[in-house]
PDBQT receptor file of N, H, CA, C and O in Angstrom, charges set to zero:
ATOM      1  N   UNK A   1       0.598  -1.197  -0.136  1.00  0.00    +0.000 N 
ATOM      2  CA  UNK A   1      -0.084   0.122  -0.259  1.00  0.00    +0.000 C 
ATOM      3  C   UNK A   1       0.795   1.181   0.054  1.00  0.00    +0.000 C 
ATOM      4  O   UNK A   1       1.776   1.119   0.795  1.00  0.00    +0.000 OA
ATOM      5  N   UNK A   2       0.292   2.332  -0.681  1.00  0.00    +0.000 N 
ATOM      6  H   UNK A   2      -0.505   2.382  -1.283  1.00  0.00    +0.000 HD
ATOM      7  CA  UNK A   2       1.307   3.346  -0.830  1.00  0.00    +0.000 C 
ATOM      8  C   UNK A   2       0.713   4.435   0.230  1.00  0.00    +0.000 C 
ATOM      9  O   UNK A   2      -0.465   4.738   0.040  1.00  0.00    +0.000 OA
ATOM     10  N   UNK A   3       1.095   4.793   0.854  1.00  0.00    +0.000 N 
ATOM     11  H   UNK A   3       2.052   4.548   1.008  1.00  0.00    +0.000 HD
ATOM     12  CA  UNK A   3       0.420   5.622   2.129  1.00  0.00    +0.000 C 
ATOM     13  C   UNK A   3       0.892   7.104   1.429  1.00  0.00    +0.000 C 
ATOM     14  O   UNK A   3       0.061   7.888   1.887  1.00  0.00    +0.000 OA
ATOM     15  N   UNK A   4       1.457   7.582   0.887  1.00  0.00    +0.000 N 
ATOM     16  H   UNK A   4       2.133   6.946   0.515  1.00  0.00    +0.000 HD
ATOM     17  CA  UNK A   4       1.453   8.988   0.241  1.00  0.00    +0.000 C 
ATOM     18  C   UNK A   4       0.601   9.050  -0.855  1.00  0.00    +0.000 C 
ATOM     19  O   UNK A   4       0.545  10.187  -1.323  1.00  0.00    +0.000 OA
ATOM     20  N   UNK A   5       0.052   8.388  -1.315  1.00  0.00    +0.000 N 
ATOM     21  H   UNK A   5       0.097   7.464  -0.935  1.00  0.00    +0.000 HD
ATOM     22  CA  UNK A   5      -1.119   8.431  -2.202  1.00  0.00    +0.000 C 
ATOM     23  C   UNK A   5      -1.939   8.402  -1.377  1.00  0.00    +0.000 C 
ATOM     24  O   UNK A   5      -2.727   9.335  -1.530  1.00  0.00    +0.000 OA
ATOM     25  N   UNK A   6      -2.244   7.577  -0.272  1.00  0.00    +0.000 N 
ATOM     26  H   UNK A   6      -1.604   6.818  -0.147  1.00  0.00    +0.000 HD
ATOM     27  CA  UNK A   6      -3.323   7.256   0.701  1.00  0.00    +0.000 C 
ATOM     28  C   UNK A   6      -3.334   8.906   1.258  1.00  0.00    +0.000 C 
ATOM     29  O   UNK A   6      -4.412   9.335   1.669  1.00  0.00    +0.000 OA
ATOM     30  N   UNK A   7      -1.976   9.934   1.269  1.00  0.00    +0.000 N 
ATOM     31  H   UNK A   7      -1.100   9.585   0.935  1.00  0.00    +0.000 HD
ATOM     32  CA  UNK A   7      -1.919  11.233   2.776  1.00  0.00    +0.000 C 
ATOM     33  C   UNK A   7      -2.988  12.176   1.549  1.00  0.00    +0.000 C 
ATOM     34  O   UNK A   7      -4.032  12.761   1.839  1.00  0.00    +0.000 OA
ATOM     35  N   UNK A   8      -2.300  12.085   0.057  1.00  0.00    +0.000 N 
ATOM     36  H   UNK A   8      -1.452  11.610  -0.179  1.00  0.00    +0.000 HD
ATOM     37  CA  UNK A   8      -2.644  12.446  -0.529  1.00  0.00    +0.000 C 
ATOM     38  C   UNK A   8      -3.917  12.687  -0.995  1.00  0.00    +0.000 C 
ATOM     39  O   UNK A   8      -4.264  13.863  -1.101  1.00  0.00    +0.000 OA
ATOM     40  N   UNK A   9      -4.974  11.468  -1.410  1.00  0.00    +0.000 N 
ATOM     41  H   UNK A   9      -4.691  10.513  -1.324  1.00  0.00    +0.000 HD
ATOM     42  CA  UNK A   9      -6.748  11.367  -1.778  1.00  0.00    +0.000 C 
ATOM     43  C   UNK A   9      -7.065  11.785  -0.314  1.00  0.00    +0.000 C 
ATOM     44  O   UNK A   9      -8.185  12.296  -0.292  1.00  0.00    +0.000 OA
ATOM     45  N   UNK A  10      -6.715  11.767   0.435  1.00  0.00    +0.000 N 
ATOM     46  H   UNK A  10      -5.806  11.351   0.417  1.00  0.00    +0.000 HD
ATOM     47  CA  UNK A  10      -6.971  12.128   1.812  1.00  0.00    +0.000 C 
ATOM     48  C   UNK A  10      -7.021  13.509   2.418  1.00  0.00    +0.000 C 
ATOM     49  O   UNK A  10      -7.724  13.803   3.384  1.00  0.00    +0.000 OA
ATOM     50  N   UNK A  11      -6.091  14.461   1.673  1.00  0.00    +0.000 N 
ATOM     51  H   UNK A  11      -5.520  14.222   0.888  1.00  0.00    +0.000 HD
ATOM     52  CA  UNK A  11      -5.952  15.714   2.001  1.00  0.00    +0.000 C 
ATOM     53  C   UNK A  11      -7.123  16.180   0.622  1.00  0.00    +0.000 C 
ATOM     54  O   UNK A  11      -8.082  16.951   0.595  1.00  0.00    +0.000 OA
ATOM     55  N   UNK A  12      -6.655  15.528  -0.144  1.00  0.00    +0.000 N 
ATOM     56  H   UNK A  12      -5.876  14.902  -0.122  1.00  0.00    +0.000 HD
ATOM     57  CA  UNK A  12      -8.049  16.105  -1.247  1.00  0.00    +0.000 C 
ATOM     58  C   UNK A  12      -9.700  16.188  -0.822  1.00  0.00    +0.000 C 
ATOM     59  O   UNK A  12     -10.654  16.961  -0.905  1.00  0.00    +0.000 OA
ATOM     60  N   UNK A  13      -9.379  14.951  -0.353  1.00  0.00    +0.000 N 
ATOM     61  H   UNK A  13      -8.604  14.323  -0.286  1.00  0.00    +0.000 HD
ATOM     62  CA  UNK A  13     -10.869  14.414   0.938  1.00  0.00    +0.000 C 
ATOM     63  C   UNK A  13     -11.477  16.040   1.786  1.00  0.00    +0.000 C 
ATOM     64  O   UNK A  13     -12.446  16.755   1.533  1.00  0.00    +0.000 OA
ATOM     65  N   UNK A  14     -10.477  16.131   2.757  1.00  0.00    +0.000 N 
ATOM     66  H   UNK A  14      -9.690  15.550   2.963  1.00  0.00    +0.000 HD
ATOM     67  CA  UNK A  14     -10.330  17.152   3.625  1.00  0.00    +0.000 C 
ATOM     68  C   UNK A  14     -10.055  18.120   3.302  1.00  0.00    +0.000 C 
ATOM     69  O   UNK A  14     -10.081  18.788   4.336  1.00  0.00    +0.000 OA
ATOM     70  N   UNK A  15      -9.814  18.661   2.613  1.00  0.00    +0.000 N 
ATOM     71  H   UNK A  15      -9.793  18.118   1.774  1.00  0.00    +0.000 HD
ATOM     72  CA  UNK A  15      -9.602  20.103   1.848  1.00  0.00    +0.000 C 
ATOM     73  C   UNK A  15     -10.741  20.842   1.023  1.00  0.00    +0.000 C 
ATOM     74  O   UNK A  15     -10.961  22.022   0.751  1.00  0.00    +0.000 OA
ATOM     75  N   UNK A  16     -11.489  19.403   0.687  1.00  0.00    +0.000 N 
ATOM     76  H   UNK A  16     -11.310  18.444   0.908  1.00  0.00    +0.000 HD
ATOM     77  CA  UNK A  16     -12.223  19.787  -0.312  1.00  0.00    +0.000 C 
ATOM     78  C   UNK A  16     -11.918  20.226  -1.878  1.00  0.00    +0.000 C 
ATOM     79  O   UNK A  16     -12.810  20.096  -2.716  1.00  0.00    +0.000 OA
ATOM     80  N   UNK A  17     -10.905  20.635  -2.156  1.00  0.00    +0.000 N 
ATOM     81  H   UNK A  17     -10.180  20.740  -1.475  1.00  0.00    +0.000 HD
ATOM     82  CA  UNK A  17     -10.807  20.643  -3.467  1.00  0.00    +0.000 C 
ATOM     83  C   UNK A  17      -9.062  20.369  -3.713  1.00  0.00    +0.000 C 
ATOM     84  O   UNK A  17      -8.193  20.373  -2.842  1.00  0.00    +0.000 OA
ATOM     85  N   UNK A  18      -8.910  20.154  -5.099  1.00  0.00    +0.000 N 
ATOM     86  H   UNK A  18      -9.616  20.152  -5.807  1.00  0.00    +0.000 HD
ATOM     87  CA  UNK A  18      -7.234  19.942  -5.326  1.00  0.00    +0.000 C 
ATOM     88  C   UNK A  18      -6.426  20.857  -5.155  1.00  0.00    +0.000 C 
ATOM     89  O   UNK A  18      -5.265  20.625  -4.817  1.00  0.00    +0.000 OA
ATOM     90  N   UNK A  19      -6.958  22.238  -5.386  1.00  0.00    +0.000 N 
ATOM     91  H   UNK A  19      -7.901  22.427  -5.660  1.00  0.00    +0.000 HD
ATOM     92  CA  UNK A  19      -5.818  23.406  -5.000  1.00  0.00    +0.000 C 
ATOM     93  C   UNK A  19      -6.080  23.421  -3.518  1.00  0.00    +0.000 C 
ATOM     94  O   UNK A  19      -5.386  22.513  -3.060  1.00  0.00    +0.000 OA
ATOM     95  N   UNK A  20      -6.562  23.848  -2.810  1.00  0.00    +0.000 N 
ATOM     96  H   UNK A  20      -7.125  24.586  -3.182  1.00  0.00    +0.000 HD
ATOM     97  CA  UNK A  20      -6.912  23.535  -1.468  1.00  0.00    +0.000 C 
ATOM     98  C   UNK A  20      -5.426  22.359  -1.242  1.00  0.00    +0.000 C 
ATOM     99  O   UNK A  20      -4.252  22.721  -1.172  1.00  0.00    +0.000 OA
ATOM    100  N   UNK A  21      -5.793  21.339  -1.188  1.00  0.00    +0.000 N 
ATOM    101  H   UNK A  21      -6.747  21.045  -1.245  1.00  0.00    +0.000 HD
ATOM    102  CA  UNK A  21      -5.120  20.005  -0.854  1.00  0.00    +0.000 C 
ATOM    103  C   UNK A  21      -3.617  20.501  -1.825  1.00  0.00    +0.000 C 
ATOM    104  O   UNK A  21      -2.574  20.787  -1.237  1.00  0.00    +0.000 OA
ATOM    105  N   UNK A  22      -3.656  20.514  -2.342  1.00  0.00    +0.000 N 
ATOM    106  H   UNK A  22      -4.503  20.281  -2.820  1.00  0.00    +0.000 HD
ATOM    107  CA  UNK A  22      -2.276  21.259  -3.221  1.00  0.00    +0.000 C 
ATOM    108  C   UNK A  22      -1.284  22.733  -2.204  1.00  0.00    +0.000 C 
ATOM    109  O   UNK A  22      -0.213  23.000  -1.657  1.00  0.00    +0.000 OA
ATOM    110  N   UNK A  23      -2.240  23.109  -2.437  1.00  0.00    +0.000 N 
ATOM    111  H   UNK A  23      -3.109  22.892  -2.881  1.00  0.00    +0.000 HD
ATOM    112  CA  UNK A  23      -1.113  24.371  -0.654  1.00  0.00    +0.000 C 
ATOM    113  C   UNK A  23      -0.750  23.211   0.378  1.00  0.00    +0.000 C 
ATOM    114  O   UNK A  23       0.425  22.890   0.554  1.00  0.00    +0.000 OA
ATOM    115  N   UNK A  24      -1.571  22.731   0.907  1.00  0.00    +0.000 N 
ATOM    116  H   UNK A  24      -2.525  22.992   0.764  1.00  0.00    +0.000 HD
ATOM    117  CA  UNK A  24      -1.234  22.234   2.018  1.00  0.00    +0.000 C 
ATOM    118  C   UNK A  24      -0.240  21.116   1.628  1.00  0.00    +0.000 C 
ATOM    119  O   UNK A  24       0.231  20.448   2.548  1.00  0.00    +0.000 OA
ATOM    120  N   UNK A  25       0.043  20.908   0.647  1.00  0.00    +0.000 N 
ATOM    121  H   UNK A  25      -0.339  21.451  -0.101  1.00  0.00    +0.000 HD
ATOM    122  CA  UNK A  25       1.287  19.703   0.606  1.00  0.00    +0.000 C 
ATOM    123  C   UNK A  25       1.953  20.288  -0.297  1.00  0.00    +0.000 C 
ATOM    124  O   UNK A  25       2.546  19.498  -1.031  1.00  0.00    +0.000 OA
ATOM    125  N   UNK A  26       2.103  21.465  -0.557  1.00  0.00    +0.000 N 
ATOM    126  H   UNK A  26       1.621  22.107   0.040  1.00  0.00    +0.000 HD
ATOM    127  CA  UNK A  26       3.171  21.958  -1.406  1.00  0.00    +0.000 C 
ATOM    128  C   UNK A  26       3.060  21.692  -2.571  1.00  0.00    +0.000 C 
ATOM    129  O   UNK A  26       4.064  21.865  -3.263  1.00  0.00    +0.000 OA
ATOM    130  N   UNK A  27       2.176  21.326  -3.033  1.00  0.00    +0.000 N 
ATOM    131  H   UNK A  27       1.361  21.185  -2.471  1.00  0.00    +0.000 HD
ATOM    132  CA  UNK A  27       2.080  21.514  -4.881  1.00  0.00    +0.000 C 
ATOM    133  C   UNK A  27       1.231  22.360  -5.626  1.00  0.00    +0.000 C 
ATOM    134  O   UNK A  27       0.665  23.380  -5.233  1.00  0.00    +0.000 OA
ATOM    135  N   UNK A  28       1.189  21.689  -7.052  1.00  0.00    +0.000 N 
ATOM    136  H   UNK A  28       1.648  20.861  -7.372  1.00  0.00    +0.000 HD
ATOM    137  CA  UNK A  28      -0.029  22.850  -7.603  1.00  0.00    +0.000 C 
ATOM    138  C   UNK A  28      -1.176  21.967  -7.840  1.00  0.00    +0.000 C 
ATOM    139  O   UNK A  28      -1.131  20.766  -7.571  1.00  0.00    +0.000 OA
ATOM    140  N   UNK A  29      -2.160  22.524  -8.321  1.00  0.00    +0.000 N 
ATOM    141  H   UNK A  29      -2.197  23.499  -8.539  1.00  0.00    +0.000 HD
ATOM    142  CA  UNK A  29      -3.510  22.059  -8.590  1.00  0.00    +0.000 C 
ATOM    143  C   UNK A  29      -3.320  20.867  -9.452  1.00  0.00    +0.000 C 
ATOM    144  O   UNK A  29      -3.940  19.814  -9.308  1.00  0.00    +0.000 OA
ATOM    145  N   UNK A  30      -2.326  21.125 -10.452  1.00  0.00    +0.000 N 
ATOM    146  H   UNK A  30      -1.822  21.981 -10.569  1.00  0.00    +0.000 HD
ATOM    147  CA  UNK A  30      -2.448  19.996 -11.551  1.00  0.00    +0.000 C 
ATOM    148  C   UNK A  30      -1.162  19.069 -11.638  1.00  0.00    +0.000 C 
ATOM    149  O   UNK A  30      -0.717  18.602 -12.686  1.00  0.00    +0.000 OA
ATOM    150  N   UNK A  31      -0.616  18.871 -10.317  1.00  0.00    +0.000 N 
ATOM    151  H   UNK A  31      -0.978  19.250  -9.466  1.00  0.00    +0.000 HD
ATOM    152  CA  UNK A  31      -0.038  18.274  -9.902  1.00  0.00    +0.000 C 
ATOM    153  C   UNK A  31      -0.841  17.039  -8.924  1.00  0.00    +0.000 C 
ATOM    154  O   UNK A  31      -0.638  15.825  -8.938  1.00  0.00    +0.000 OA
ATOM    155  N   UNK A  32      -1.739  17.771  -8.154  1.00  0.00    +0.000 N 
ATOM    156  H   UNK A  32      -1.905  18.757  -8.142  1.00  0.00    +0.000 HD
ATOM    157  CA  UNK A  32      -2.375  16.990  -7.315  1.00  0.00    +0.000 C 
ATOM    158  C   UNK A  32      -3.830  16.128  -8.281  1.00  0.00    +0.000 C 
ATOM    159  O   UNK A  32      -4.475  15.089  -8.140  1.00  0.00    +0.000 OA
ATOM    160  N   UNK A  33      -3.818  16.791  -8.843  1.00  0.00    +0.000 N 
ATOM    161  H   UNK A  33      -3.295  17.635  -8.958  1.00  0.00    +0.000 HD
ATOM    162  CA  UNK A  33      -5.048  16.651 -10.630  1.00  0.00    +0.000 C 
ATOM    163  C   UNK A  33      -4.642  15.305 -10.989  1.00  0.00    +0.000 C 
ATOM    164  O   UNK A  33      -5.464  14.392 -10.911  1.00  0.00    +0.000 OA
ATOM    165  N   UNK A  34      -3.046  15.022 -11.506  1.00  0.00    +0.000 N 
ATOM    166  H   UNK A  34      -2.378  15.763 -11.569  1.00  0.00    +0.000 HD
ATOM    167  CA  UNK A  34      -2.826  14.071 -12.609  1.00  0.00    +0.000 C 
ATOM    168  C   UNK A  34      -2.503  12.792 -11.501  1.00  0.00    +0.000 C 
ATOM    169  O   UNK A  34      -2.825  11.607 -11.595  1.00  0.00    +0.000 OA
ATOM    170  N   UNK A  35      -1.616  13.615 -10.236  1.00  0.00    +0.000 N 
ATOM    171  H   UNK A  35      -1.355  14.577 -10.159  1.00  0.00    +0.000 HD
ATOM    172  CA  UNK A  35      -1.368  12.370  -9.351  1.00  0.00    +0.000 C 
ATOM    173  C   UNK A  35      -3.164  11.239  -9.270  1.00  0.00    +0.000 C 
ATOM    174  O   UNK A  35      -3.372  10.051  -9.518  1.00  0.00    +0.000 OA
ATOM    175  N   UNK A  36      -4.054  12.325  -8.831  1.00  0.00    +0.000 N 
ATOM    176  H   UNK A  36      -3.886  13.290  -8.630  1.00  0.00    +0.000 HD
ATOM    177  CA  UNK A  36      -5.117  11.143  -8.447  1.00  0.00    +0.000 C 
ATOM    178  C   UNK A  36      -5.899  10.730  -9.877  1.00  0.00    +0.000 C 
ATOM    179  O   UNK A  36      -6.616   9.732  -9.813  1.00  0.00    +0.000 OA
ATOM    180  N   UNK A  37      -5.831  11.244 -10.815  1.00  0.00    +0.000 N 
ATOM    181  H   UNK A  37      -5.248  12.055 -10.868  1.00  0.00    +0.000 HD
ATOM    182  CA  UNK A  37      -6.558  10.973 -11.910  1.00  0.00    +0.000 C 
ATOM    183  C   UNK A  37      -5.250   9.318 -12.101  1.00  0.00    +0.000 C 
ATOM    184  O   UNK A  37      -5.744   8.217 -11.856  1.00  0.00    +0.000 OA
ATOM    185  N   UNK A  38      -4.316   9.359 -12.360  1.00  0.00    +0.000 N 
ATOM    186  H   UNK A  38      -3.915  10.253 -12.559  1.00  0.00    +0.000 HD
ATOM    187  CA  UNK A  38      -3.578   8.050 -12.365  1.00  0.00    +0.000 C 
ATOM    188  C   UNK A  38      -3.547   6.987 -11.468  1.00  0.00    +0.000 C 
ATOM    189  O   UNK A  38      -3.108   5.892 -11.821  1.00  0.00    +0.000 OA
ATOM    190  N   UNK A  39      -3.971   7.197 -10.331  1.00  0.00    +0.000 N 
ATOM    191  H   UNK A  39      -4.327   8.087 -10.044  1.00  0.00    +0.000 HD
ATOM    192  CA  UNK A  39      -4.000   6.808  -9.066  1.00  0.00    +0.000 C 
ATOM    193  C   UNK A  39      -5.654   5.871  -9.227  1.00  0.00    +0.000 C 
ATOM    194  O   UNK A  39      -5.794   4.659  -9.387  1.00  0.00    +0.000 OA
ATOM    195  N   UNK A  40      -6.297   6.506  -9.161  1.00  0.00    +0.000 N 
ATOM    196  H   UNK A  40      -6.184   7.491  -9.031  1.00  0.00    +0.000 HD
ATOM    197  CA  UNK A  40      -7.765   5.785 -10.000  1.00  0.00    +0.000 C 
ATOM    198  C   UNK A  40      -7.804   4.902 -11.126  1.00  0.00    +0.000 C 
ATOM    199  O   UNK A  40      -8.694   4.056 -11.213  1.00  0.00    +0.000 OA
ATOM    200  N   UNK A  41      -6.951   5.023 -11.957  1.00  0.00    +0.000 N 
ATOM    201  H   UNK A  41      -6.228   5.710 -11.886  1.00  0.00    +0.000 HD
ATOM    202  CA  UNK A  41      -7.025   3.983 -13.053  1.00  0.00    +0.000 C 
ATOM    203  C   UNK A  41      -6.255   2.538 -12.834  1.00  0.00    +0.000 C 
ATOM    204  O   UNK A  41      -6.116   1.576 -13.589  1.00  0.00    +0.000 OA
ATOM    205  N   UNK A  42      -5.843   2.776 -11.569  1.00  0.00    +0.000 N 
ATOM    206  H   UNK A  42      -5.956   3.558 -10.956  1.00  0.00    +0.000 HD
ATOM    207  CA  UNK A  42      -5.350   0.895 -11.250  1.00  0.00    +0.000 C 
ATOM    208  C   UNK A  42      -6.763   0.420 -10.921  1.00  0.00    +0.000 C 
ATOM    209  O   UNK A  42      -6.967  -0.760 -10.638  1.00  0.00    +0.000 OA
TER     210      UNK A  42
């Protein structure tokens, strides 16, 4: 299990948006969106 991916998913759910989650994690919205998109294809 990849804890970094779980943390990212949790932050998006908690923040309510990719942009706010990215701000909390030090990533931009595009990076967060790509990570979630790639993970959801598994």
